[in-house]
C-alpha positions as CSV (number, residue, x, y, z in Angstrom):
1,X,72.3,-112.5,241.7
2,X,74.3,-114.9,243.1
3,X,77.8,-114.8,242.7
4,X,79.7,-112.9,240.1
5,X,81.3,-114.3,236.9
6,X,85.3,-113.9,236.4
7,X,83.9,-112.6,233.0
8,X,81.3,-110.0,234.3
9,X,84.6,-107.5,233.5
10,X,82.8,-104.3,235.4
11,X,82.6,-105.7,238.5
12,X,86.1,-107.5,238.4
13,X,87.4,-104.2,237.4
14,X,85.9,-102.3,239.9
15,X,87.5,-105.0,243.0
16,X,90.7,-104.9,241.3
17,X,91.1,-101.2,241.5
18,X,89.4,-101.1,244.7
19,X,91.7,-103.5,246.2
20,X,94.7,-101.8,244.0
21,X,95.2,-104.4,241.6
22,X,96.5,-103.9,238.0
23,X,93.5,-104.8,236.1
24,X,95.6,-105.8,233.1
25,X,95.6,-109.1,235.1
26,X,92.1,-109.6,234.3
27,X,92.9,-111.1,230.3
28,X,95.8,-113.1,231.8
29,X,93.1,-114.8,234.3
30,X,90.3,-115.4,231.4
31,X,93.2,-117.0,229.4
32,X,94.1,-119.4,232.4
33,X,90.8,-120.4,233.2
34,X,89.6,-120.8,229.5
35,X,92.5,-123.2,229.1
36,X,92.2,-124.7,232.4
37,X,88.7,-125.1,233.1
38,X,88.3,-127.1,236.4
39,X,91.1,-125.2,237.8
40,X,91.1,-123.8,241.3
41,X,92.2,-120.1,241.8
42,X,95.2,-120.6,243.4
43,X,96.5,-122.8,240.6
44,X,96.6,-119.8,238.4
45,X,100.3,-118.5,238.6
46,X,101.8,-115.1,239.2
47,X,99.2,-113.0,240.3
48,X,99.4,-110.7,243.4
49,X,99.1,-112.2,246.5
50,X,96.1,-109.7,247.2
51,X,94.4,-111.1,244.0
52,X,93.8,-114.9,245.4
53,X,91.4,-114.2,248.5
54,X,89.6,-111.6,246.5
55,X,89.1,-114.1,243.4
56,X,87.9,-117.0,246.0
57,X,85.3,-114.7,248.2
58,X,84.0,-112.4,245.2
59,X,83.9,-114.4,242.1
60,X,83.6,-118.1,240.4
61,X,85.3,-119.1,237.1
62,X,81.8,-120.3,235.8
63,X,78.6,-119.1,236.9
64,X,76.8,-121.6,234.5
65,X,77.5,-125.4,233.5
66,X,76.8,-126.9,230.3
67,X,74.0,-129.5,231.1
68,X,73.7,-131.3,227.8
69,X,75.5,-131.0,224.5
70,X,73.2,-132.2,221.6
71,X,74.6,-133.1,217.8
72,X,72.5,-132.9,214.6
73,X,72.6,-136.2,212.4
74,X,74.7,-134.2,209.6
75,X,77.3,-133.4,212.5
76,X,77.7,-129.5,211.6
77,X,75.1,-128.3,214.2
78,X,75.8,-128.5,217.8
79,X,73.5,-127.3,220.4
80,X,74.8,-126.6,223.9
81,X,71.8,-126.6,227.0
82,X,73.3,-124.4,229.5
83,X,72.3,-123.9,233.3
84,X,72.7,-120.7,234.5
85,X,73.1,-120.1,238.8
86,X,69.7,-119.1,239.1
87,X,68.5,-122.7,237.6
88,X,67.1,-121.4,234.6
89,X,68.1,-122.4,231.1
90,X,69.7,-121.0,228.0
91,X,70.9,-122.1,224.4
92,X,73.7,-121.4,222.6
93,X,74.2,-123.2,219.0
94,X,77.6,-123.8,217.0
95,X,77.1,-124.2,213.4
96,X,80.2,-125.5,211.6
97,X,81.1,-123.9,207.9
98,X,83.9,-125.1,205.3
99,X,84.4,-122.1,203.2
100,X,86.1,-124.5,200.2
101,X,82.2,-125.8,199.5
102,X,80.6,-124.7,196.0
103,X,81.8,-121.6,194.1
104,X,82.4,-117.6,194.4
105,X,81.9,-115.7,191.2
106,X,82.5,-118.6,189.3
107,X,86.0,-119.6,190.9
108,X,86.7,-122.1,193.9
109,X,86.3,-120.5,196.8
110,X,89.2,-120.0,199.7
111,X,89.6,-120.7,203.0
112,X,88.6,-124.1,205.2
113,X,86.7,-124.9,208.3
114,X,84.9,-122.4,210.9
115,X,82.4,-122.4,213.2
116,X,79.7,-119.3,214.4
117,X,78.3,-119.1,217.4
118,X,74.4,-118.3,217.9
119,X,74.4,-116.7,221.7
120,X,71.5,-115.9,223.9
121,X,71.1,-112.6,225.7
122,X,68.2,-113.1,227.8
123,X,66.0,-116.3,229.4
124,X,62.9,-116.0,227.2
125,X,62.0,-112.9,225.4
126,X,59.2,-110.1,225.6
127,X,58.7,-109.2,222.3
128,X,56.1,-111.9,221.5
129,X,56.7,-112.9,217.8
130,X,53.8,-115.1,216.7
131,X,56.3,-117.7,214.9
132,X,59.1,-117.7,217.4
133,X,59.1,-120.7,220.1
134,X,61.0,-118.4,222.3
135,X,58.1,-116.2,222.9
136,X,55.5,-119.0,224.3
137,X,58.0,-118.6,227.1
138,X,57.6,-115.1,228.4
139,X,60.6,-113.2,229.5
140,X,62.3,-114.6,232.5
141,X,65.4,-112.6,233.2
142,X,68.2,-110.6,231.6
143,X,71.5,-112.5,231.3
144,X,75.0,-110.4,233.0
145,X,77.7,-109.7,230.6
146,X,79.9,-112.6,232.2
147,X,76.7,-115.4,231.3
148,X,77.1,-114.3,228.1
149,X,80.7,-114.4,227.4
150,X,80.6,-118.0,229.3
151,X,78.8,-119.0,226.0
152,X,81.6,-118.2,223.9
153,X,83.8,-120.0,226.7
154,X,82.0,-123.4,226.9
155,X,81.5,-123.1,222.8
156,X,84.8,-122.7,222.4
157,X,85.6,-126.4,224.4
158,X,84.0,-128.0,221.5
159,X,85.3,-126.1,218.5
160,X,87.0,-122.8,217.7
161,X,84.7,-120.2,217.0
162,X,85.5,-117.3,214.3
163,X,82.0,-115.6,214.4
164,X,79.4,-115.0,217.2
165,X,76.1,-113.8,215.9
166,X,73.4,-112.8,218.7
167,X,70.2,-114.2,216.7
168,X,69.7,-116.7,220.0
169,X,66.8,-116.1,222.9
170,X,65.8,-113.2,223.8
171,X,66.1,-109.4,222.4
172,X,70.0,-108.4,222.9
173,X,69.0,-104.3,222.5
174,X,66.7,-105.1,225.6
175,X,69.9,-106.1,227.4
176,X,72.0,-103.1,226.0
177,X,74.5,-102.8,228.5
178,X,74.9,-106.5,229.1
179,X,75.4,-106.8,225.3
180,X,77.8,-103.7,225.1
181,X,79.8,-105.3,228.1
182,X,80.0,-108.5,226.6
183,X,80.9,-108.0,223.2
184,X,83.8,-105.7,224.2
185,X,85.1,-108.4,226.2
186,X,85.1,-110.7,223.0
187,X,86.7,-108.3,221.0
188,X,89.9,-107.8,223.5
189,X,92.2,-110.3,224.8
190,X,92.2,-113.4,224.8
191,X,89.1,-114.0,222.3
192,X,90.3,-111.3,219.7
193,X,87.0,-111.7,217.4
194,X,87.0,-108.7,214.9
195,X,83.3,-106.6,215.3
196,X,83.3,-107.7,211.6
197,X,82.4,-111.4,212.8
198,X,80.2,-110.1,215.4
199,X,76.4,-109.1,214.3
200,X,73.8,-108.2,216.5
201,X,69.9,-108.8,215.7
202,X,67.0,-106.8,216.5
203,X,63.2,-106.4,216.0
204,X,63.9,-102.5,216.1
205,X,64.5,-101.1,219.4
206,X,65.1,-97.7,218.0
207,X,66.9,-95.7,221.3
208,X,69.1,-98.1,221.2
209,X,70.2,-98.7,217.4
210,X,70.6,-94.8,217.7
211,X,73.5,-95.7,220.4
212,X,75.0,-99.2,218.7
213,X,77.3,-97.1,216.4
214,X,79.2,-95.4,219.0
215,X,79.3,-97.9,221.4
216,X,80.4,-100.6,219.3
217,X,81.7,-99.3,216.0
218,X,82.5,-102.0,213.3
219,X,79.9,-104.3,214.7
220,X,76.9,-105.6,212.0
221,X,73.8,-105.1,213.3
222,X,70.6,-107.4,211.7
223,X,66.8,-106.1,211.8
224,X,64.4,-108.6,211.8
225,X,61.7,-106.9,209.3
226,X,59.9,-109.6,208.5
227,X,57.1,-107.6,206.6
228,X,57.0,-104.5,204.6
229,X,54.2,-102.7,206.0
230,X,53.1,-101.6,209.5
231,X,50.0,-103.7,209.8
232,X,51.4,-106.9,209.1
233,X,54.2,-106.6,211.0
234,X,52.4,-105.6,214.0
235,X,49.9,-108.8,213.3
236,X,52.9,-111.2,213.4
237,X,55.2,-109.1,216.0
238,X,53.1,-107.7,218.5
239,X,55.9,-105.2,219.9
240,X,56.4,-104.0,216.6
241,X,53.1,-101.5,217.9
242,X,56.1,-99.4,219.7
243,X,58.5,-98.9,216.7
244,X,56.5,-97.8,213.8
245,X,58.0,-98.6,211.1
246,X,58.3,-94.9,209.3
247,X,60.4,-94.1,212.6
248,X,62.6,-97.5,212.6
249,X,63.7,-96.8,208.8
250,X,64.5,-93.0,209.7
251,X,67.0,-94.6,212.7
252,X,68.2,-97.0,210.1
253,X,69.2,-94.5,207.6
254,X,70.9,-92.5,210.4
255,X,73.0,-95.6,211.5
256,X,74.1,-96.5,208.2
257,X,75.0,-92.6,207.4
258,X,76.8,-92.8,210.6
259,X,78.8,-96.5,210.3
260,X,78.9,-96.8,206.7
261,X,78.1,-100.5,206.9
262,X,75.7,-103.0,205.1
263,X,72.5,-103.4,206.9
264,X,71.4,-107.2,206.9
265,X,67.9,-107.7,207.1
266,X,65.9,-111.0,208.5
267,X,62.9,-111.5,206.7
268,X,60.8,-115.0,207.8
269,X,58.6,-116.3,205.2
270,X,55.1,-117.3,205.9
271,X,52.4,-118.6,203.4
272,X,50.1,-116.3,202.9
273,X,51.0,-113.6,205.2
274,X,54.1,-111.8,204.0
275,X,54.7,-113.7,201.1
276,X,53.3,-112.9,197.6
277,X,54.6,-110.7,195.0
278,X,53.1,-107.3,196.2
279,X,54.9,-108.0,199.4
280,X,58.3,-108.3,197.5
281,X,57.6,-105.2,195.6
282,X,56.7,-103.3,199.3
283,X,59.8,-104.5,200.7
284,X,61.9,-103.5,197.6
285,X,60.5,-99.8,197.7
286,X,61.0,-99.4,201.5
287,X,64.7,-100.7,201.5
288,X,65.6,-99.2,197.9
289,X,67.9,-96.3,199.5
290,X,69.8,-98.8,201.9
291,X,72.8,-100.7,201.4
292,X,71.4,-104.3,202.6
293,X,71.4,-107.7,202.3
294,X,67.9,-109.5,202.7
295,X,68.0,-113.1,203.9
296,X,64.9,-114.5,203.4
297,X,64.1,-117.2,206.4
298,X,62.2,-120.6,205.4
299,X,59.5,-121.0,208.4
300,X,60.2,-123.5,210.7
301,X,57.2,-125.2,212.7
302,X,57.1,-125.3,216.3
303,X,54.6,-127.7,216.7
304,X,51.2,-126.7,217.9
305,X,52.8,-122.8,219.1
306,X,51.8,-121.7,215.4
307,X,49.1,-120.9,213.0
308,X,51.6,-120.5,210.2
309,X,53.2,-122.3,207.0
310,X,56.4,-122.6,205.1
311,X,56.2,-120.7,202.2
312,X,56.6,-122.7,198.8
313,X,60.1,-123.0,197.5
314,X,58.6,-121.6,194.0
315,X,57.1,-118.4,196.3
316,X,60.6,-117.6,198.1
317,X,62.6,-117.8,194.8
318,X,59.8,-115.9,193.2
319,X,60.1,-113.1,196.4
320,X,63.4,-113.2,195.7
321,X,63.7,-112.5,192.0
322,X,62.4,-109.6,192.5
323,X,64.3,-108.0,195.4
324,X,67.0,-109.0,192.9
325,X,65.6,-108.2,189.6
326,X,63.2,-105.0,190.5
327,X,65.3,-103.6,193.0
328,X,68.8,-104.4,192.9
329,X,69.0,-105.4,196.6
330,X,71.6,-108.8,197.4
331,X,68.9,-111.5,198.3
332,X,70.1,-114.7,200.0
333,X,68.3,-118.1,201.5
334,X,69.0,-119.3,204.6
335,X,70.2,-122.4,204.7
336,X,68.6,-124.1,207.7
337,X,70.8,-125.6,210.2
338,X,70.1,-128.1,213.4
339,X,66.1,-128.7,212.3
340,X,67.1,-132.3,213.3
341,X,67.6,-131.4,217.1
342,X,65.3,-128.3,217.1
343,X,67.9,-126.1,216.6
344,X,66.7,-123.6,213.3
345,X,65.6,-120.5,213.1
346,X,62.2,-119.7,215.2
347,X,62.4,-123.2,217.1
348,X,64.2,-121.8,220.1
349,X,61.9,-122.8,223.5
350,X,64.3,-124.3,227.0
351,X,61.9,-126.9,228.2
352,X,64.1,-129.3,230.5
353,X,66.9,-131.7,229.1
354,X,65.0,-134.4,228.6
355,X,62.7,-132.9,226.3
356,X,63.5,-131.1,223.2
357,X,64.7,-128.0,223.5
358,X,66.0,-125.6,221.0
359,X,68.2,-122.6,219.3
360,X,68.8,-120.6,216.1
361,X,70.6,-121.5,212.9
362,X,71.7,-119.0,210.4
363,X,73.7,-118.2,207.2
364,X,77.2,-117.7,207.6
365,X,77.1,-113.9,208.4
366,X,80.8,-113.9,207.5
367,X,80.2,-115.0,203.7
368,X,78.1,-111.7,204.0
369,X,80.1,-109.7,205.4
370,X,82.9,-110.4,203.1
371,X,81.4,-109.4,200.0
372,X,80.4,-105.8,200.8
């Protein structure tokens, strides 16, 4: 695996305990290296003398490096291409919002600028969704919890991150232990993120959904549903065969009963595949007993990898109108960010830095969560 990251908290804690060093020093070390990313271990003040040789021999301040930073033309999206110590690349995307823009309930909106970070959990993905470029990479490897957290650290040097969404490369719940460890680090010092500002997206890994509320209470769950019936879902999401829609919905009922939280439903609009009025009525019926927000996602072209077309604006608006009017389901249409840097939803596939590499843009999840 190589040298471990100082942000791989189970490894750091185990080594500290073995050496008789108080684990309360760990957040202090993190805070220092975040502010001083180019420091040496010996420069960190006030550690027990036994900590310095241990850190030097067992850990690196960063196991990943920022290979390139690309800004969108409008300046609101920044894509980080991050090189891992095994030579593989992942991407993280910073999306900047100003909550004062527009109105809410007819009144000026409060707040100000904030940033959401879209994080990757794997190199590639096993799920093979046909509308997503990441699937064309195949699956390479899971990220460690430290490699996940390091994306947040790298991004925090460019922008103050308020929200984190696990909607980048990979299926987060297929890397469950690293996901849980990384989120727990983000919730604690020095990051201190609120669980309400962290969202995990999944295609529907049922056994992991059944554990998630207990392991990470208060976290937001987003489900990549993308079809209202099992046969369409299997056509566009081959992995759905392992997670039948009926069983997935049963698991989500239990999750919602235990967590008492909204579930966010992601639904990519594919022309002539899942965007007809019939599909809207089927989706409304499927979700009528849930407390959900449906996010309709315009399909982003991914070159010659895709056989799909983008739904027309009229179809998307009609779909939204049915869900809202017939089923009284809160339904938003995702504003895409970063398309000019291949940084929008479903475009995510890592090539070499001199080619176009990609990641994901999302509607600001905090806008949805805060209106429960």
